[in-house]
N, CA, C and O of each residue as an XYZ file, in Angstrom:
236
protein
N      -5.842     13.801      1.960
C      -6.121     12.555      2.646
C      -5.043     12.309      3.684
O      -3.856     12.484      3.407
N      -5.441     11.915      4.850
C      -4.518     11.617      5.929
C      -4.024     10.184      5.780
O      -4.824      9.248      5.772
N      -2.710     10.010      5.664
C      -2.133      8.680      5.536
C      -1.584      8.257      6.887
O      -0.813      8.992      7.504
N      -1.972      7.094      7.341
C      -1.548      6.627      8.650
C      -1.568      5.114      8.666
O      -2.031      4.475      7.721
N      -1.062      4.549      9.744
C      -1.118      3.105      9.911
C      -2.565      2.675     10.048
O      -3.400      3.418     10.565
N      -2.852      1.489      9.588
C      -4.221      0.997      9.591
C      -4.749      0.851     11.014
O      -5.876      1.260     11.294
N      -3.956      0.277     11.917
C      -4.435     -0.002     13.256
C      -3.589      0.769     14.257
O      -2.469      0.363     14.566
N      -4.109      1.870     14.763
C      -3.364      2.676     15.723
C      -3.244      2.000     17.078
O      -2.421      2.400     17.901
N      -4.056      0.984     17.314
C      -4.044      0.314     18.596
C      -2.786     -0.488     18.857
O      -2.546     -0.895     19.993
N      -1.983     -0.727     17.844
C      -0.719     -1.394     18.034
C      -0.744     -2.884     17.769
O       0.072     -3.617     18.327
N      -1.645     -3.348     16.943
C      -1.682     -4.760     16.589
C      -0.579     -4.993     15.561
O      -0.810     -4.933     14.353
N       0.615     -5.259     16.064
C       1.809     -5.301     15.215
C       1.760     -6.425     14.195
O       2.196     -6.244     13.058
N       1.237     -7.580     14.580
C       1.171     -8.698     13.646
C       0.231     -8.393     12.491
O       0.525     -8.742     11.348
N      -0.887     -7.751     12.771
C      -1.826     -7.372     11.719
C      -1.190     -6.345     10.784
O      -1.269     -6.480      9.563
N      -0.563     -5.325     11.357
C       0.095     -4.310     10.531
C       1.189     -4.933      9.671
O       1.340     -4.564      8.506
N       1.948     -5.865     10.224
C       3.014     -6.523      9.476
C       2.447     -7.373      8.341
O       3.008     -7.396      7.246
N       1.344     -8.068      8.593
C       0.722     -8.894      7.556
C       0.181     -8.035      6.419
O       0.331     -8.387      5.249
N      -0.443     -6.917      6.755
C      -0.951     -6.001      5.719
C       0.203     -5.430      4.920
O       0.125     -5.335      3.696
N       1.285     -5.046      5.608
C       2.464     -4.505      4.924
C       3.034     -5.529      3.943
O       3.333     -5.187      2.799
N       3.186     -6.778      4.377
C       3.727     -7.814      3.491
C       2.807     -8.055      2.302
O       3.278     -8.258      1.182
N       1.504     -8.035      2.536
C       0.550     -8.212      1.445
C       0.706     -7.121      0.404
O       0.694     -7.392     -0.797
N       0.854     -5.888      0.863
C       0.996     -4.758     -0.064
C       2.305     -4.858     -0.845
O       2.321     -4.620     -2.053
N       3.395     -5.205     -0.176
C       4.685     -5.319     -0.858
C       4.646     -6.408     -1.926
O       5.168     -6.220     -3.025
N       4.029     -7.545     -1.610
C       3.927     -8.631     -2.588
C       3.056     -8.206     -3.763
O       3.383     -8.494     -4.915
N       1.949     -7.523     -3.482
C       1.088     -7.035     -4.570
C       1.833     -6.068     -5.474
O       1.676     -6.103     -6.694
N       2.649     -5.199     -4.873
C       3.397     -4.221     -5.669
C       4.460     -4.885     -6.541
O       4.904     -4.298     -7.527
N       4.868     -6.092     -6.191
C       5.889     -6.792     -6.961
C       5.312     -7.778     -7.978
O       5.900     -7.974     -9.041
N       4.166     -8.406     -7.671
C       3.697     -9.518     -8.486
C       2.282     -9.379     -9.040
O       1.947    -10.084     -9.992
N       1.450     -8.521     -8.502
C       0.054     -8.392     -8.925
C      -0.022     -7.341    -10.028
O       0.189     -6.154     -9.778
N      -0.324     -7.778    -11.244
C      -0.216     -6.890    -12.406
C      -1.081     -5.629    -12.308
O      -0.584     -4.553    -12.640
N      -2.338     -5.697    -11.874
C      -3.096     -4.449    -11.738
C      -2.452     -3.465    -10.756
O      -2.486     -2.255    -10.983
N      -1.871     -3.970     -9.680
C      -1.204     -3.090     -8.718
C       0.077     -2.521     -9.312
O       0.397     -1.353     -9.091
N       0.806     -3.329    -10.057
C       2.018     -2.849    -10.732
C       1.658     -1.730    -11.696
O       2.351     -0.713    -11.751
N       0.580     -1.906    -12.458
C       0.124     -0.874    -13.395
C      -0.280      0.396    -12.645
O       0.013      1.504    -13.094
N      -0.951      0.234    -11.505
C      -1.363      1.378    -10.697
C      -0.147      2.168    -10.211
O      -0.118      3.395    -10.303
N       0.845      1.459     -9.699
C       2.048      2.128     -9.194
C       2.773      2.837    -10.330
O       3.252      3.957    -10.153
N       2.858      2.205    -11.478
C       3.521      2.831    -12.630
C       2.784      4.101    -13.054
O       3.407      5.122    -13.344
N       1.454      4.028    -13.087
C       0.660      5.191    -13.493
C       0.817      6.344    -12.504
O       0.982      7.497    -12.904
N       0.765      6.023    -11.211
C       0.865      7.076    -10.193
C       2.261      7.685    -10.123
O       2.397      8.882     -9.869
N       3.303      6.879    -10.345
C       4.654      7.437    -10.312
C       4.900      8.356    -11.504
O       5.663      9.316    -11.396
N       4.263      8.072    -12.640
C       4.390      9.002    -13.765
C       3.632     10.295    -13.498
O       3.936     11.328    -14.094
N       2.642     10.242    -12.600
C       1.913     11.449    -12.201
C       2.672     12.260    -11.152
O       2.237     13.347    -10.774
N       3.809     11.731    -10.680
C       4.616     12.459     -9.723
C       4.480     11.990     -8.287
O       5.069     12.583     -7.384
N       3.718     10.940     -8.065
C       3.579     10.407     -6.712
C       4.781      9.527     -6.391
O       5.444      9.014     -7.293
N       5.057      9.357     -5.100
C       6.156      8.491     -4.690
C       5.650      7.069     -4.497
O       4.447      6.831     -4.388
N       6.595      6.121     -4.455
C       6.195      4.735     -4.208
C       5.611      4.593     -2.816
O       4.723      3.768     -2.597
N       6.095      5.382     -1.875
C       5.569      5.344     -0.504
C       4.101      5.760     -0.476
O       3.300      5.166      0.246
N       3.747      6.768     -1.251
C       2.352      7.192     -1.339
C       1.503      6.101     -1.977
O       0.397      5.822     -1.515
N       2.010      5.489     -3.028
C       1.287      4.389     -3.671
C       1.104      3.234     -2.701
O       0.054      2.591     -2.682
N       2.120      2.974     -1.902
C       2.036      1.913     -0.909
C       0.956      2.233      0.125
O       0.210      1.344      0.535
N       0.870      3.472      0.540
C      -0.127      3.864      1.535
C      -1.542      3.705      0.983
O      -2.424      3.202      1.680
N      -1.765      4.126     -0.258
C      -3.095      4.000     -0.849
C      -3.445      2.531     -1.096
O      -4.598      2.132     -0.935
N      -2.457      1.730     -1.485
C      -2.699      0.305     -1.684
C      -3.013     -0.364     -0.351
O      -3.830     -1.283     -0.296
N      -2.373      0.089      0.719
C      -2.664     -0.448      2.049
C      -4.115     -0.198      2.418
O      -4.784     -1.089      2.941
N      -4.605      0.997      2.153
C      -6.005      1.321      2.430
C      -6.913      0.417      1.611
O      -7.925     -0.067      2.116
N      -6.557      0.184      0.339
C      -7.355     -0.674     -0.527
C      -7.376     -2.107      0.000
O      -8.436     -2.731      0.051
N      -6.225     -2.630      0.389
C      -6.136     -4.004      0.882
C      -6.916     -4.171      2.180
O      -7.513     -5.222      2.412
N      -6.918     -3.165      3.010
C      -7.552     -3.260      4.310
C      -9.077     -3.135      4.240
O      -9.759     -3.468      5.209
N      -9.617     -2.668      3.133
C     -11.075     -2.493      3.022
C     -11.796     -3.790      2.816
O     -13.022     -3.804      2.705
């Protein structure tokens, strides 16, 4: 899977809002915390988990 920024057009405010949403979810949203814990035990990095969560949030 190709991991990239959501909006290549350069909508910086949108990208920043999505990034903040993902960071808050990774800290406070229990299903997301469980997902990150499960994926890190599988050998994935937090950055990879953040990228996949970003795709999920943006859908």
